[in-house]
C-alpha positions as CSV (number, residue, x, y, z in Angstrom):
1,M,161.9,168.6,-275.8
2,T,159.1,165.6,-276.7
3,T,156.2,164.7,-274.6
4,Y,155.1,161.4,-274.1
5,L,151.7,160.3,-272.9
6,Y,152.2,156.9,-271.1
7,V,148.6,154.8,-270.5
8,G,148.7,151.7,-269.2
9,S,146.9,149.0,-267.0
10,S,147.4,146.1,-265.0
11,T,143.9,144.4,-265.2
12,E,141.2,143.7,-267.6
13,K,138.9,146.6,-265.8
14,Q,141.2,149.3,-266.8
15,D,140.6,150.7,-270.1
16,I,143.4,152.3,-271.7
17,D,141.7,153.5,-274.5
18,E,139.6,155.8,-272.1
19,Q,143.1,157.2,-270.1
20,A,144.6,158.0,-273.4
21,Q,141.7,159.6,-274.9
22,A,141.2,161.6,-272.2
23,L,145.0,162.8,-272.0
24,I,145.1,163.3,-275.9
25,N,141.8,165.7,-275.6
26,K,143.7,167.5,-272.6
27,Y,147.7,167.9,-273.3
28,P,149.3,168.3,-276.7
29,Y,151.5,165.5,-277.2
30,D,154.4,164.0,-279.9
31,I,154.3,160.2,-278.8
32,V,151.5,158.0,-276.8
33,V,152.6,155.1,-275.4
34,R,150.1,152.3,-274.6
35,E,150.8,149.4,-272.1
36,P,147.6,147.3,-272.1
37,N,146.9,144.6,-269.4
38,V,151.0,143.6,-268.3
39,D,151.9,142.1,-265.0
40,P,151.9,144.1,-262.5
41,G,155.3,143.7,-261.6
42,A,156.6,144.2,-265.3
43,K,156.2,147.2,-266.9
44,P,158.5,146.7,-270.3
45,K,157.4,149.6,-272.6
46,L,157.4,151.7,-269.2
47,S,160.9,150.8,-268.8
48,R,162.1,151.4,-272.3
49,L,160.3,154.8,-272.1
50,L,162.1,155.8,-268.8
51,K,165.4,154.9,-270.4
52,R,164.8,157.2,-273.6
53,L,163.3,160.1,-271.7
54,K,166.4,163.1,-271.9
55,R,166.5,166.4,-270.0
56,G,163.6,168.7,-271.0
57,D,160.9,166.2,-272.0
58,R,157.8,165.7,-270.6
59,L,155.9,162.5,-269.3
60,I,152.4,162.8,-268.7
61,I,150.3,160.1,-267.0
62,H,146.8,159.6,-265.7
63,D,147.8,159.3,-262.4
64,V,150.6,157.8,-260.2
65,S,149.9,154.2,-260.1
66,R,151.0,154.0,-263.8
67,L,154.5,154.1,-262.5
68,G,154.5,151.4,-260.0
69,R,152.8,149.2,-257.5
70,S,154.2,151.1,-254.2
71,I,154.5,154.3,-253.3
72,R,158.3,153.5,-253.0
73,A,158.5,152.5,-256.2
74,V,156.9,155.5,-257.7
75,A,159.2,157.6,-255.5
76,A,162.4,155.8,-256.9
77,T,161.0,156.6,-260.5
78,C,160.1,160.3,-259.7
79,A,163.7,160.6,-258.2
80,E,165.0,159.1,-261.3
81,L,163.3,161.4,-263.9
82,E,163.4,164.6,-261.5
83,Q,167.6,163.7,-262.0
84,Q,167.4,163.4,-265.6
85,G,165.5,166.9,-265.9
86,V,162.3,165.3,-267.0
87,M,159.0,167.0,-265.9
88,L,156.3,164.8,-264.9
89,I,152.7,165.7,-265.0
90,V,149.8,163.4,-263.2
91,D,146.7,164.5,-264.8
92,N,144.4,163.7,-261.5
93,L,147.1,165.5,-259.5
94,E,147.3,168.3,-261.3
95,S,143.6,169.3,-262.4
96,S,143.0,169.1,-258.4
97,A,145.8,171.0,-257.3
98,G,147.1,173.3,-260.2
99,P,150.1,173.0,-262.5
100,A,152.3,174.6,-259.7
101,L,152.1,171.4,-257.8
102,N,155.7,169.9,-257.2
103,I,154.8,166.3,-257.8
104,Y,158.4,164.9,-257.1
105,A,158.4,166.5,-253.5
106,L,154.9,165.1,-253.0
107,I,155.8,161.8,-253.8
108,A,158.9,161.3,-252.2
109,S,156.9,162.6,-248.8
110,A,154.3,159.9,-249.3
111,A,157.2,157.3,-249.7
112,Q,158.4,158.8,-246.1
113,M,155.6,159.0,-244.6
114,D,154.8,155.3,-245.7
115,K,158.2,154.1,-244.3
116,D,157.9,155.9,-241.2
117,L,154.1,154.5,-240.4
118,L,155.8,151.0,-241.2
119,T,158.6,151.8,-238.8
120,D,156.0,152.5,-236.2
121,R,153.4,149.9,-236.5
122,Q,156.8,147.6,-236.4
123,A,158.2,149.1,-233.1
124,I,154.3,148.6,-231.8
125,G,154.4,145.2,-232.9
126,I,157.6,144.3,-231.0
127,A,156.6,145.9,-227.9
128,R,153.5,143.9,-227.9
129,A,155.3,140.7,-228.4
130,R,158.0,141.7,-225.9
131,A,155.5,142.4,-223.5
132,K,153.8,139.0,-223.8
133,G,157.3,137.3,-223.5
134,K,156.9,136.2,-227.5
135,Y,159.7,138.5,-229.0
136,K,163.2,137.7,-227.8
137,G,165.1,139.1,-230.6
138,R,167.7,137.5,-232.8
139,K,169.6,134.7,-231.1
140,A,173.7,135.6,-230.7
141,L,175.8,134.0,-233.3
142,P,178.0,130.8,-231.1
143,S,181.2,131.9,-229.9
144,T,182.6,129.2,-232.4
145,I,181.8,131.3,-235.6
146,I,183.6,134.3,-234.0
147,N,186.4,132.2,-233.3
148,K,186.4,130.7,-237.0
149,A,186.3,134.0,-238.1
150,N,189.4,135.5,-236.1
151,K,191.4,132.5,-237.3
152,L,190.5,133.1,-241.4
153,I,191.2,136.9,-240.8
154,A,194.7,135.9,-239.3
155,K,195.3,133.6,-242.0
156,G,194.8,136.8,-244.3
157,M,191.5,136.3,-245.5
158,K,189.5,139.6,-246.2
159,K,186.5,140.2,-243.7
160,K,184.2,139.9,-246.8
161,E,185.0,136.7,-248.0
162,V,185.0,135.4,-244.3
163,A,181.4,136.9,-243.9
164,Q,180.5,134.6,-247.2
165,Q,182.1,131.8,-246.1
166,L,180.6,131.7,-243.0
167,N,177.1,132.7,-244.4
168,I,176.8,135.5,-242.5
169,G,176.4,139.2,-243.1
170,E,179.5,141.4,-243.4
171,S,178.2,143.9,-240.8
172,T,177.6,141.3,-238.5
173,L,180.8,140.3,-238.4
174,Y,182.1,143.8,-238.1
175,K,179.8,144.0,-235.3
176,Y,180.8,141.0,-233.2
177,L,184.4,141.7,-233.8
178,A,184.1,145.0,-232.3
179,A,182.1,143.7,-229.4
180,Q,185.2,141.0,-229.0
181,R,187.4,144.0,-229.1
182,Q,186.1,145.8,-226.4
183,K,185.7,142.7,-224.3
184,T,189.7,142.5,-224.3
């Protein structure tokens, strides 16, 4: 079992030395990985570290923002860590909630809540636009495209290839073919 302290920053204002020292003073560790002021979307040292972690290892970070730029990215990383059997300790959460906090469940819940809120806001916006007559949905595919798709399928072309050739989504093709079968 190896304990890694990961400290990083994405802006000049964040001091990784202070983060590192706070974690070093509080937790026993084997390796400290420092990633100063990198592009917010790219964290090469963190990526390499995540690949190196093994079952039973511990990863200690100062706060969840060190793992990603969005709650979804953090949730995906946490799910990966949980699946690998890596213990994640988030210092600012552990100190306020105690060590029994299930960080994985907390982050997954926050990501689901974020997704639900986004879906709700989107539905409200669409309803308002429809009420004003500004939202009419997507336009239907022209029947010529569906006819062409049927001809290509009849010639033996796979539906996936037909969708690519006609520059439409595969699920869209299936939807229109099913609707056409129901009419006949």
